[in-house]
C-alpha positions as CSV (number, residue, x, y, z in Angstrom):
1,M,-8.2,21.9,16.8
2,Y,-4.4,21.6,17.6
3,G,-0.5,20.6,16.3
4,N,-1.4,21.7,13.0
5,L,1.6,19.6,10.9
6,L,0.7,21.8,7.5
7,V,2.1,24.4,9.6
8,D,3.6,24.0,13.6
9,K,7.1,23.4,13.4
10,L,6.6,20.1,16.0
11,I,9.5,17.8,14.0
12,Q,13.3,18.2,14.9
13,T,16.1,17.1,13.1
14,N,19.6,18.7,12.5
15,A,18.8,21.2,10.0
16,G,16.2,22.6,13.2
17,W,12.4,22.5,13.7
18,F,10.2,22.0,10.8
19,S,6.3,21.8,10.0
20,L,5.6,18.3,7.9
21,P,5.5,20.5,4.8
22,G,8.8,21.9,5.4
23,L,10.3,18.5,6.4
24,L,9.5,17.3,3.1
25,G,11.1,20.5,1.4
26,A,14.0,20.0,3.4
27,M,14.4,16.1,3.0
28,A,14.3,17.5,-1.2
29,S,17.6,19.4,-0.3
30,E,19.3,17.3,1.2
31,R,19.1,19.0,4.0
32,I,18.2,16.3,6.6
33,T,20.8,13.8,8.2
34,A,19.3,13.1,11.5
35,F,16.0,13.0,13.8
36,P,17.2,13.7,17.1
37,A,14.0,12.0,18.8
38,L,13.4,9.5,16.9
39,R,13.9,6.3,18.1
40,P,16.0,3.2,16.6
41,H,12.7,0.8,16.1
42,Q,10.8,3.8,14.9
43,Q,13.1,4.8,11.7
44,P,11.4,2.0,8.7
45,A,8.2,3.6,9.8
46,L,8.6,7.0,9.5
47,H,11.0,6.7,6.2
48,M,8.4,4.5,4.6
49,F,5.8,7.2,5.8
50,L,7.2,10.1,4.3
51,V,8.5,7.9,1.3
52,Q,4.6,6.8,0.3
53,L,3.1,10.3,1.4
54,A,5.4,12.6,-0.8
55,A,5.4,9.7,-3.7
56,L,1.2,10.3,-3.7
57,A,1.4,13.7,-2.9
58,L,3.1,14.4,-6.3
59,R,1.3,11.4,-8.1
60,N,-1.7,13.1,-7.3
61,K,-1.0,16.1,-9.2
62,S,1.1,14.7,-12.0
63,I,4.7,16.1,-11.0
64,T,8.0,14.2,-11.4
65,D,10.2,16.5,-9.7
66,I,10.5,16.7,-6.4
67,P,9.6,20.6,-5.3
68,T,11.8,22.0,-2.5
69,G,9.6,24.5,-1.2
70,S,7.3,24.3,1.8
71,E,4.1,26.1,0.4
72,K,4.5,24.1,-2.5
73,W,4.4,20.7,-0.5
74,K,1.7,22.4,1.9
75,E,-0.4,23.0,-1.1
76,L,-0.1,19.7,-2.4
77,L,-0.5,18.0,1.1
78,L,-4.5,19.7,0.8
79,H,-5.0,18.4,-2.2
80,L,-4.0,15.1,-1.4
81,S,-6.4,15.1,1.1
82,Q,-9.3,17.4,0.1
83,P,-10.9,15.0,-2.5
84,L,-11.8,13.4,1.2
85,I,-12.5,16.5,3.4
86,S,-12.2,19.9,2.5
87,G,-10.4,21.2,5.8
88,V,-6.8,20.5,7.4
89,E,-8.5,18.2,10.0
90,P,-6.1,15.2,8.6
91,W,-3.4,17.2,9.3
92,C,-4.3,18.2,12.9
93,L,-3.0,15.8,16.0
94,I,-5.7,16.9,17.9
95,V,-10.1,17.4,16.0
96,E,-13.0,18.4,18.4
97,N,-14.5,15.8,17.0
98,D,-13.4,11.7,17.2
99,T,-16.4,12.0,14.2
100,A,-14.3,14.1,12.1
101,P,-10.1,12.8,10.8
102,A,-7.4,13.5,12.6
103,F,-4.0,12.7,11.1
104,L,-4.1,8.8,11.4
105,Q,-6.5,8.8,13.0
106,P,-9.9,8.2,11.3
107,P,-13.5,9.4,12.3
108,V,-14.4,6.9,14.5
109,P,-18.6,6.1,15.4
110,T,-19.7,7.4,18.2
111,G,-20.6,5.0,21.2
112,L,-17.5,3.2,21.2
113,K,-15.3,1.7,24.8
114,W,-11.9,3.8,24.9
115,E,-8.8,3.0,27.1
116,R,-6.3,5.9,28.1
117,V,-2.9,6.1,27.0
118,F,-0.6,8.4,28.8
119,T,2.6,8.4,26.9
120,P,4.2,7.4,23.7
121,D,5.6,4.8,24.8
122,D,2.2,2.7,25.7
123,L,1.0,4.0,22.4
124,D,3.7,2.6,20.5
125,M,3.6,-1.1,18.6
126,T,3.1,-4.0,21.7
127,I,6.1,-5.5,21.1
128,T,8.7,-2.3,21.6
129,A,6.2,-1.7,24.9
130,K,7.2,-5.4,26.3
131,N,11.0,-3.6,27.0
132,H,12.7,-5.4,23.9
133,D,13.7,-2.1,22.4
134,L,12.1,0.9,24.8
135,K,10.8,1.0,28.4
136,S,7.3,1.8,28.7
137,G,5.3,4.3,30.4
138,L,8.2,6.6,30.4
139,A,8.2,9.7,29.1
140,P,4.7,11.2,30.5
141,E,6.5,15.1,29.9
142,A,6.6,13.7,26.0
143,A,7.0,16.0,23.3
144,L,4.0,16.5,20.7
145,Q,6.6,14.8,17.9
146,D,6.8,11.7,20.2
147,W,3.6,11.1,19.8
148,F,3.5,12.0,16.3
149,F,6.6,9.0,16.0
150,A,4.9,6.7,17.8
151,L,1.9,7.2,15.9
152,I,3.4,6.7,12.8
153,N,5.1,3.1,13.8
154,L,2.3,1.8,15.3
155,Q,-0.2,2.7,12.1
156,T,2.2,1.4,9.6
157,M,4.4,-1.4,11.3
158,E,1.5,-3.3,14.1
159,G,0.5,-6.9,14.1
160,Y,-2.6,-8.4,15.8
161,G,-2.6,-7.7,19.2
162,G,-5.6,-9.3,20.6
163,P,-8.6,-9.5,19.9
164,R,-10.6,-7.1,18.2
165,N,-6.9,-5.6,17.6
166,Y,-5.7,-6.1,14.0
167,G,-2.8,-5.4,12.2
168,I,-1.2,-3.8,9.2
169,A,-2.8,-5.5,5.6
170,R,1.2,-5.3,4.4
171,M,2.7,-8.3,6.6
172,N,1.4,-12.3,6.4
173,G,-0.9,-12.4,9.5
174,G,-1.1,-10.4,12.8
175,S,2.1,-12.3,14.5
176,S,4.2,-11.8,11.1
177,S,6.0,-8.5,10.8
178,R,6.7,-5.6,8.0
179,V,10.4,-5.5,6.9
180,L,12.4,-2.9,5.3
181,I,14.9,-4.1,2.7
182,G,16.6,-1.4,0.2
183,L,18.9,0.1,-1.2
184,A,20.2,3.8,0.6
185,P,22.6,6.3,-0.7
186,T,25.3,7.5,2.6
187,I,26.3,10.2,4.2
188,E,29.8,10.9,2.9
189,G,32.4,9.1,5.0
190,F,30.2,6.9,7.3
191,Y,28.4,3.9,6.5
192,R,25.0,4.8,7.1
193,P,22.1,6.1,5.2
194,H,22.1,9.7,4.3
195,Y,18.0,10.2,5.4
196,S,17.3,12.9,2.7
197,K,19.3,11.3,-0.3
198,W,17.6,8.1,0.8
199,W,14.1,9.1,0.8
200,Y,14.7,11.3,-2.5
201,R,16.2,8.4,-4.1
202,D,13.1,6.3,-3.1
203,V,10.4,8.7,-4.0
204,K,12.1,9.0,-7.7
205,H,12.4,5.5,-8.3
206,L,8.5,5.1,-7.6
207,L,7.3,7.7,-9.5
208,K,8.8,6.0,-12.4
209,I,7.2,2.9,-11.3
210,F,3.4,4.3,-10.6
211,G,1.3,6.3,-12.9
212,E,-1.8,8.4,-11.7
213,I,-3.7,8.2,-8.6
214,N,-6.0,4.5,-8.7
215,G,-7.5,4.2,-5.9
216,K,-7.7,5.6,-2.1
217,T,-5.3,6.8,-0.6
218,L,-4.9,9.0,3.2
219,L,-7.4,5.6,4.7
220,W,-7.4,7.9,8.1
221,C,-9.4,10.2,6.0
222,L,-12.3,7.9,5.6
223,P,-14.7,6.4,8.3
224,W,-14.2,3.3,9.9
225,P,-17.9,2.3,10.4
226,E,-18.3,-0.8,13.1
227,N,-18.1,-4.0,11.6
228,E,-17.1,-2.6,7.8
229,S,-13.3,-3.4,6.4
230,L,-12.4,-1.5,3.2
231,S,-11.7,-3.3,-0.1
232,F,-8.0,-3.9,-1.2
233,K,-8.8,-3.3,-4.8
234,D,-10.7,-0.4,-4.1
235,L,-7.0,1.0,-2.8
236,D,-4.1,2.5,-4.8
237,P,-0.6,0.2,-4.3
238,Q,0.6,2.8,-2.3
239,F,-1.9,3.6,0.0
240,I,-1.5,5.2,3.5
241,E,-2.9,2.8,6.3
242,V,-4.0,2.7,9.8
243,C,-4.5,-0.6,11.4
244,R,-5.8,0.8,15.0
245,R,-8.9,3.1,16.3
246,I,-6.8,5.6,18.2
247,R,-7.7,9.3,19.4
248,F,-5.9,12.2,20.6
249,R,-6.8,15.0,22.6
250,G,-5.4,17.8,24.9
251,D,-3.9,21.3,24.3
252,Q,-0.5,23.6,25.2
253,T,-1.0,22.0,28.8
254,F,-2.2,18.6,28.6
255,F,-1.9,15.5,26.0
256,E,-2.9,12.2,26.1
257,A,-4.4,9.0,24.0
258,K,-7.4,7.4,23.9
259,R,-7.8,3.8,21.5
260,S,-10.5,1.5,21.0
261,I,-11.2,-1.9,19.6
262,S,-12.5,-3.0,16.0
263,I,-14.8,-5.2,15.3
264,K,-13.2,-6.0,11.7
265,S,-9.9,-5.3,10.1
266,R,-9.4,-1.7,9.0
267,V,-8.5,-3.4,5.4
268,N,-9.8,-6.4,4.1
269,A,-6.3,-8.4,2.7
270,K,-6.2,-11.7,4.7
271,E,-6.3,-13.6,1.6
272,L,-3.2,-11.6,0.0
273,N,-0.7,-13.3,2.5
274,G,0.4,-9.5,3.0
275,V,1.6,-9.2,-0.7
276,T,0.6,-5.9,-1.5
277,G,3.2,-4.6,-3.5
278,D,5.2,-3.3,-0.5
279,P,8.4,-1.5,-2.3
280,W,10.6,-2.5,0.8
281,S,9.2,-6.5,1.5
282,P,10.7,-9.7,0.0
283,V,7.9,-12.3,-1.2
284,E,8.3,-16.1,-0.7
285,V,7.8,-16.7,-4.4
286,K,6.8,-20.9,-3.4
287,D,3.6,-19.5,-1.2
288,N,3.5,-16.2,-2.1
289,K,3.2,-14.8,1.2
290,S,5.4,-11.6,2.2
291,F,8.5,-12.3,4.4
292,T,8.9,-12.4,8.2
293,L,11.9,-12.1,10.6
294,S,11.2,-14.8,13.2
295,D,13.4,-15.5,15.7
296,R,16.6,-15.0,13.7
297,S,18.7,-12.0,12.9
298,W,19.9,-10.2,9.5
299,D,22.9,-13.0,9.8
300,Y,24.8,-13.5,6.2
301,K,23.0,-17.2,5.3
302,L,19.6,-15.5,5.6
303,V,20.8,-12.4,4.1
304,K,22.0,-14.9,1.2
305,K,18.4,-16.7,1.4
306,I,16.8,-13.6,0.5
307,L,18.3,-12.2,-2.2
308,Y,20.3,-14.8,-4.2
309,S,18.4,-18.3,-3.3
310,G,15.4,-17.5,-5.9
311,E,13.0,-18.4,-3.1
312,F,12.2,-14.9,-2.4
313,K,11.2,-12.0,-5.3
314,R,13.5,-9.1,-3.9
315,P,11.7,-6.1,-2.9
316,E,11.6,-3.2,-6.0
317,L,13.7,-1.1,-3.8
318,S,16.4,-2.7,-3.3
319,E,17.5,-3.3,-7.1
320,P,20.6,-0.6,-7.8
321,L,20.1,2.2,-10.1
322,K,22.5,3.3,-12.9
323,D,22.9,6.7,-11.0
324,D,22.9,5.6,-7.4
325,G,26.7,6.6,-5.7
326,E,27.6,5.3,-2.9
327,I,25.0,3.1,-1.2
328,V,24.3,0.8,1.6
329,L,22.2,-2.1,2.2
330,V,19.3,-1.1,4.7
331,M,17.7,-4.5,6.5
332,Q,15.4,-3.7,9.4
333,G,12.6,-5.0,11.2
334,F,11.2,-6.9,14.2
335,A,11.6,-10.9,14.9
336,R,8.3,-11.6,15.5
337,G,6.5,-15.3,15.6
338,N,3.1,-16.3,17.2
339,C,2.8,-14.9,20.7
340,K,7.0,-14.1,21.0
341,T,9.2,-11.2,19.5
342,D,12.7,-11.0,19.3
343,G,13.3,-7.4,19.4
344,F,14.3,-4.9,16.5
345,K,16.8,-6.3,14.1
346,S,18.9,-4.1,12.1
347,R,21.4,-4.4,9.8
348,I,23.3,-2.1,7.5
349,I,26.1,-3.8,4.9
350,S,27.8,-1.6,2.9
351,V,28.0,-1.9,-1.2
352,P,31.2,-0.3,-2.6
353,R,30.5,1.8,-6.0
354,I,32.4,-0.6,-8.0
355,V,30.1,-3.9,-7.2
356,K,26.4,-2.3,-7.0
357,Q,25.8,-2.7,-10.7
358,S,26.9,-6.4,-10.3
359,M,25.7,-7.6,-6.4
360,F,22.9,-9.6,-7.8
361,N,24.5,-11.5,-11.0
362,K,24.2,-14.9,-11.5
363,I,28.4,-15.2,-10.2
364,V,27.3,-13.6,-6.9
365,V,25.4,-17.3,-6.1
366,D,28.5,-19.0,-6.8
367,L,30.7,-17.1,-4.6
368,A,28.1,-16.7,-2.0
369,E,27.8,-20.6,-1.9
370,E,31.5,-21.2,-1.9
371,Q,31.9,-18.7,1.1
372,I,29.0,-20.4,3.4
373,K,30.3,-23.6,2.3
374,T,34.1,-22.6,4.3
375,I,32.3,-21.4,6.8
376,D,30.3,-25.0,7.9
377,L,34.0,-26.7,7.5
378,V,35.3,-24.9,9.8
379,E,32.5,-24.6,12.4
380,Q,32.6,-27.9,11.8
381,A,36.0,-28.7,12.9
382,L,35.2,-26.6,15.8
383,R,32.3,-28.2,16.8
384,E,33.6,-31.3,16.9
385,S,36.8,-30.9,18.4
386,L,35.4,-29.3,21.2
387,A,32.8,-32.2,21.6
388,L,35.5,-34.8,21.5
389,I,37.2,-33.1,24.8
390,F,33.3,-33.5,26.5
391,F,33.5,-36.9,25.7
392,N,36.9,-37.5,26.6
393,G,38.4,-38.8,23.5
394,D,36.1,-41.0,22.8
395,A,35.6,-41.0,18.8
396,E,32.3,-42.8,18.7
397,R,30.6,-41.3,21.3
398,Q,31.2,-37.7,19.9
399,T,30.1,-39.3,16.7
400,K,27.2,-40.5,17.9
401,A,25.9,-37.3,19.3
402,K,24.1,-35.2,18.5
403,R,24.4,-31.8,16.4
404,Q,22.3,-29.9,19.1
405,T,24.5,-31.7,22.2
406,K,27.0,-30.9,20.3
407,D,26.6,-27.0,19.6
408,K,25.8,-26.7,23.0
409,I,29.1,-28.0,23.8
410,A,31.0,-25.6,21.9
411,S,28.5,-22.7,22.2
412,P,31.1,-20.2,23.8
413,A,33.4,-20.8,20.6
414,L,31.1,-21.1,17.9
415,M,29.0,-17.8,19.0
416,V,32.5,-15.7,18.8
417,F,33.7,-17.4,15.2
418,S,29.6,-17.2,13.9
419,S,30.1,-13.6,14.5
420,V,33.5,-13.2,12.5
421,A,32.3,-15.0,9.7
422,D,29.5,-12.6,10.0
423,D,31.7,-9.9,9.6
424,L,33.7,-11.1,6.7
425,F,31.5,-12.6,4.8
426,F,30.0,-9.9,2.4
427,Q,33.4,-7.5,2.9
428,T,35.3,-10.9,1.4
429,L,31.9,-11.9,-1.5
430,W,32.5,-7.7,-2.7
431,K,36.4,-8.0,-2.7
432,K,35.8,-11.2,-4.6
433,L,32.9,-9.7,-7.1
434,G,35.2,-6.5,-7.7
435,E,38.2,-9.4,-9.1
436,S,37.8,-9.9,-12.9
437,D,40.0,-13.3,-12.9
438,I,39.8,-16.5,-11.7
439,K,42.9,-16.1,-9.6
440,S,42.7,-12.7,-7.6
441,R,39.5,-14.5,-6.4
442,N,40.6,-17.6,-5.7
443,Q,43.4,-15.5,-3.5
444,E,40.8,-13.4,-1.8
445,H,39.3,-16.8,-0.8
446,S,42.4,-18.2,0.6
447,I,42.7,-14.6,2.6
448,F,38.8,-15.8,3.3
449,T,39.3,-19.0,4.8
450,K,42.8,-18.5,6.9
451,K,41.4,-16.2,8.5
452,L,38.0,-18.0,9.5
453,E,40.8,-20.6,11.1
454,N,43.0,-18.3,13.1
455,V,39.3,-17.1,14.7
456,A,38.7,-21.3,14.6
457,R,42.2,-22.3,16.3
458,N,42.0,-18.9,19.0
459,E,38.6,-20.0,20.2
460,F,39.5,-23.7,20.2
461,K,42.8,-22.9,22.3
462,R,40.3,-20.5,24.4
463,V,37.5,-22.4,24.8
464,S,38.9,-26.1,25.1
465,Q,40.7,-25.3,28.9
466,S,37.4,-25.0,30.5
467,I,35.4,-27.8,28.7
468,P,34.3,-30.7,31.1
469,C,36.0,-34.0,30.9
470,S,37.3,-36.2,32.9
471,N,40.4,-35.1,35.1
472,F,42.2,-38.3,34.6
473,M,41.5,-38.3,31.1
474,R,41.8,-34.4,30.0
475,S,45.4,-34.5,28.9
476,K,44.4,-37.3,26.5
477,A,41.4,-36.2,24.7
478,L,42.9,-32.3,24.7
479,I,45.3,-33.7,22.2
480,Y,42.5,-35.3,20.5
481,G,40.5,-32.9,20.1
482,R,43.1,-30.6,19.3
483,N,44.4,-33.2,16.7
484,L,40.9,-33.6,14.9
485,F,40.5,-30.0,14.7
486,E,43.7,-29.7,13.1
487,R,43.5,-32.5,10.5
488,K,40.3,-31.4,9.8
489,I,41.4,-27.9,8.9
490,R,44.2,-29.3,7.1
491,M,41.4,-31.3,5.0
492,L,39.8,-28.4,4.2
493,S,43.3,-26.7,3.1
494,R,43.9,-29.7,0.6
495,E,40.2,-29.4,-0.7
496,Q,41.0,-25.9,-1.7
497,G,43.5,-26.1,-3.4
498,S,42.6,-28.7,-5.3
499,E,40.1,-26.7,-6.4
500,T,42.3,-23.7,-7.3
501,K,44.5,-25.8,-9.2
502,N,41.5,-26.8,-11.3
503,G,39.7,-23.5,-11.8
């Protein structure tokens, strides 16, 4: 055996190197704020794994107080695996026999065909190895923790990878994605998650939700016979799954992995459409399926749709808690679809202390809709006015042109405008939510509108000069375009002024 995570200090943090039990103890003491070797796309998987592992270990012994000692955590982890196997093999990266479990590596039958894997990058998720988020095969001298992180990411987040390469149960089909949406305590003075406090918060919350262990937990400890799958109904809701047959081999001078295919998926849960009780994943109410982040980023429209439209059941760990201090909303995942990916997407939104308990109130829906309407109207003014220049000032041609054509013409300006609108959206929403009277909220909305108008006006000036147009008609087209822009902006101002009076 080699790479015993129960005793070997293989994991580097800002507070030093730790074994797995030592890491859990240090996180319970709020000492861990960074993993220097962890890549951004691996962070969600590591968080999910460490939270689920700790919660399962504590639930297994009916413990509600999170211990800070490494020896106690070592004892808890061994108790979690020992009903399945008596030794320490499930916590070692390498064991002598493939028919015995190793860390996140289930026992496999003999006679399988194996493919060698030489670097952690090549072991990681397929879509990260396509050079979207990292260059593949670049770490021939990788440390054991690089293999550790890559293995967790693969077994926690991977989707369908071709014939007999199945994905995890916690996603809506092999071409989908498992996303993380949750609230996280921050590092003081910074708008980013404090890893330890975030872990602690999620573990404590899961302990309140779930009672004693009810089903299988560490699926890598169970044999994986050919042509067999585990039944979802036999698993604990917080089970830690593995989706691929992987085995590590090597010693202090040599380390590599090998992988093989499987006739069936590890867990038989296709009919669930990813709705497995994952506390970080939204569920689409209409079709009862888990959310997939496909070909887009976490822009304000998507965030609003998930959190406020009523079309999704919000994840359990995205709900604010009474004892939350300074928090951020974390949204992360791989944007993917059928045979394609748009890479790893991450967004962190600061949530002021004053609004955290009301961030999901009904009034937020109305405030958000109001802002989206304003953004759409200013964006429309920018799009239509630039398109009018392209059509030489001919209003009839501009009106009849397709939206797609206008978007292409105005694309350089719309990209900048959309980025600014996205940055302003939640800043303004939280400010308005923090106000107690309509007048103050209207004032905040007016400030928001003016900022959007100024950005749009600047982008019109910048881009209008480079819009293709007949030389003979350019001066006239520029005047017509500018007049159309200002007319639409005045209409918006009058409309909002009327609404303010009525309010």
